[in-house]
N, C-alpha and C positions, 0 to 999 in steps of 0.2 A: 504494500500500500504506500503510495507516495505521501510525502510530507504535506502536500497541498490538500489532500483529502482527509488528513487527520485533524480532528477538531482540537482547537486550542483549549487551554484551561479556562479562559474567560468564556468561551463558547459553551463548554460543558457546564460551567456554573450557571450561565444565563438560562440554560434549558433544564436546570434542576437534575442533571445527570450525575447522581452520586456514585452510581456503579462505574461510570467512565472515569470519574475522578479517583475512585478507590483503586482502579486498575493501574492508574499512573503511579501510585505509591510504590509499585513493584516494577512496572515496565517502563516508567518514565525516565528521562535523563536527569542530569544534575539540576537543571533549572525547573523542570516540570514537577519533580517530587515535592519541593518545598511550596511551590505554587499550588499544587493539588491539596496539600495539607491546609493551607490558608483558605482555599475555596471550600473545602469540606467543613471547616470551622464556621465559615459564613453561612452555609446551608443549615448547619445544626443550630445556629443562633437565631435564625429567622423565626419570628413569632408566626405560627401557622393558624392562629385563631381567625375565624371569619371576620372580615371587615366589610361594612356595608354603608350604602347611602339609601335614603328613603325620601322620595319626592311625591307630594300629593299634586297631581296634575289636574286638568280640567275634567269636569263631568264625573268626578269620583274615581278616576283612574289613578293608580299608584305606579310609580316607576321605581323598581328595586335594582340596585347594582350591588353585586355580592362578590367579593374577592375571596377565593378559596384556594387551598393547597391540597391537591389530590395526591395520594401516595404514589400512584403510577404515572400520572400525567403532569405533575408539577403544578405551577400556578395557573389558575383559571379565573376569568372574570365572567360571571353570569349576569345577564341583563334580562329583566322580566318586566312586563306590564300586565297588571291585574285589574279586573273590574270589580264592582261591589258584590258580585256573585262569586268572587274568587276564581273566575275563569282566566286562563292565560291568553291574553290577546296577542302578545309577541314575546319571543324569546331568542336569545343568542348566547353562545358560549365562545369566548375568545381566550386564546392562550395568553398567559402573562409571564413574561420572563422575570427573573429575579429583580432586575432593575425596574421593570414596569410595576411590579408589586410594591417595591419600596417607594416608588414615586406616587402610586395610588394611595398607599397608607399615609404617606407624608401629606398629601393634598387634603385627605379627609381630616387628618388631625389638625391641620392648620385652619381649615375652613370651619369645622364644627367644634373642635376642642372637646369640652365635656358635654356638649349638646349634640350627641350623635346616637342614633339608634343602636341597640345591642346587636352585634353581628349574629349571635346565636338565635335571637328572636326573628330576625329577618330570614335566616336560614329555615327556621321552622315554618314561617309564613309561606315561604316559597315551596317547601316540601308539601305543605297542606294543599296548596293550590295546584301544583303540577300533578301530584298523584290523584287528586280529586278530579281534575280535568280529564286525565286519561281514563279513569274508572267510569265517569259519567258519560263520556262520549264514545267509549269503546275504541278510542283512537289507537292506531298503530304507528303514530308519528314517531319515527326513530329518533329524531333530534330531541323531541320533548321527553321521550323515554330516557334518553341519555341524561337530560337535565334532572329528571326524577331520581335516577340511579345515583347521580352525583350528590344529591342532597340527603340521601339516606331515607329511611322509612317514614311514612306519613305519621304525624302525631295522632294520638287517639281522639283528640278534640281540636277544634280550631284554636290556635294559640291566642290566649287572652292578651290584653294590653299590658305593657311593661310599666305603664304610668301608675304610680301609687303615691300617696302622700309622702312616704319615706323616700322614694326615688326622685320625686319632683321637688321635695322640700317646700311644699306649699299646700294649701287646702283651698278647695273651690267653693265659692259662694256667690250668690247673685241670681238675677232673673235669667231663666233659661232662654228667653227670647233674645236677650243680648248676646248670649253665648252662641246661639245658632247664627245670628247675624255676623258675629266676629269670625265664625268658621266658614262664611260664604256658602251656607247651605242652600241659599237661593239659586246657586249656579248648578246644583245637581239636576240631572234630567229626571223625568218621572221614572221611578224604579219599580212601579207595579201598575196594573190596570186600574185606573181611577174612575172610570165611568159609573160603576155601580155605586161607589161612595158618593160621588157628586149628585147622582140621581136621588139618593136618600137624603142628602143634605138639602137639596132644593125642595124636596117635599116637606121637610121639617120647617123650612123658612116660609112656606106658604101660609096665608092667614087661616087660622082655625085648625092647623095641623095637629093631629094627635101625637103624643110622645114628645112634644116640644119641651125643651128645658129652659127655664129662665136663666138669663145671663148673656144673651146676645148670640152672634153668629158662631163664636168659638165653641160655646156650649152646644149649639146645634150640630156643629161639625163633630164634636166629641160623641154626641148621642148617635149620629149617623154611623160612626165607626164601631159602635158597641157590638161585640159578638161577631164581627165580620172576619171570617178566617183569612180571606185574601189580604186584608189590611194587617192582621196579626202576623201572617207569614212574612210580609214585607218589612214590618217593624222589627221583627226578630232577626231577619236575614239581611238583605242588601242595605236597608237603611241603617241598621245598627253597625254593619260592617263599614259603611261609608263614614259614619260619625266617628267610629273608632280611629279610622285613618285620618280624618280631619283633626281629631284631637292630637295625634302625633304631629301634624303640621303646625298646630298652635304651639305645641311644646318646642318644636324646632325654632319657631319665631320668638321664643322666650316669653310666651304668654302662659306661664305655668298654671295659674289658678283656673283660667278658662279651659285649658287642656284637661285638667283634672275633672272639672265639672262636666265637660262634654263626654269624657270617657265614662264617668259614672252614669250619665244619662243613657249612653249606649248599652252599658251593662244591664241597667234596669230594663230596658226594652228587650234585651236578649233573654233575660231570665224570668220575666213576668208571665204569669199565666194569662193575664189580660193586658197586654202592653198598650192597647188603645186607651187605657185608663190612666196611664202614667202622666204625671203633670208635665206639660210642655208638648205633648203629642199633637194637640190641635194646631199649634204654631208650625210644627214640622209638616203636618199634612197640608197646611195652607201653602207652604213653600212648594210642595209637590204639585198642588193644584195650579198654582201660578205658573210653574214651569211648564206644565202640560198645556195650559191656555196659550202661553207664549209660543210654544212649538206649533200649536194648531194655527195661530194667526200667521206665523211665518210660512206654514204650508199653504194656507189659503192665498197669501200674497204671491207665492211662487206659482200657483195654479193660475191666478188671475193675470199674471204676466205672460 
């Protein structure tokens, strides 16, 4: 084999080739052996814990970037986009050299400091979504299967929020309406079929309607949602998911108290037997209805053109 085709020590290091470096300890020349020792020391000292970024994009979509070290493949950067149903909208696996991982870890540390999501939590969220997507769709997507295998087994339950009073160092208090507004909940698209709820709400608002509750349109909306399984399923599922992720966004923006309160609201929706009765749900449903009406108007304008 020519010297041109023989990888150098820096090249072996960059591609995480500990076997190649170990071989140089016996087969290398006088310059390669000490260099291989130093390179192996660098590999052994690299922190292989998962490092991640978490970005709450528009319409309840979250963008996860997760830097992992796989025992066989070395450094990898996993890029995922998830919707409020925990479906995988996009995914990509990129190789990360040692230098690239160091650069990524350094950028994350500089940009976020102590305000960054735990890598293990992001890894669990990604595993929950990818394994669930494969199981529900019966997909034989080889690439998505590779992502799922890389992340390990699926958690028994959807990973809960890592935000607690202890971890946040604050406690949440205040009106839930203000918290929902701060989290830009109004920008969420409709996350369930609202026509039935709106029909019941309209009937309760009509003069002389039976079952009407005193207290105005919010009370009427809450009454219209009572016992409706579609509303309950949405509140416990995609809406609670979207609020959990929005809470992380608030925390990353250093709005700790708001994040904690929104996370507690999402948890209450997820665990309640009658989530439509949770305080603040009427405001949340109003945002959903407003979003649906806006999309309807845009659709009508498009048709008119």
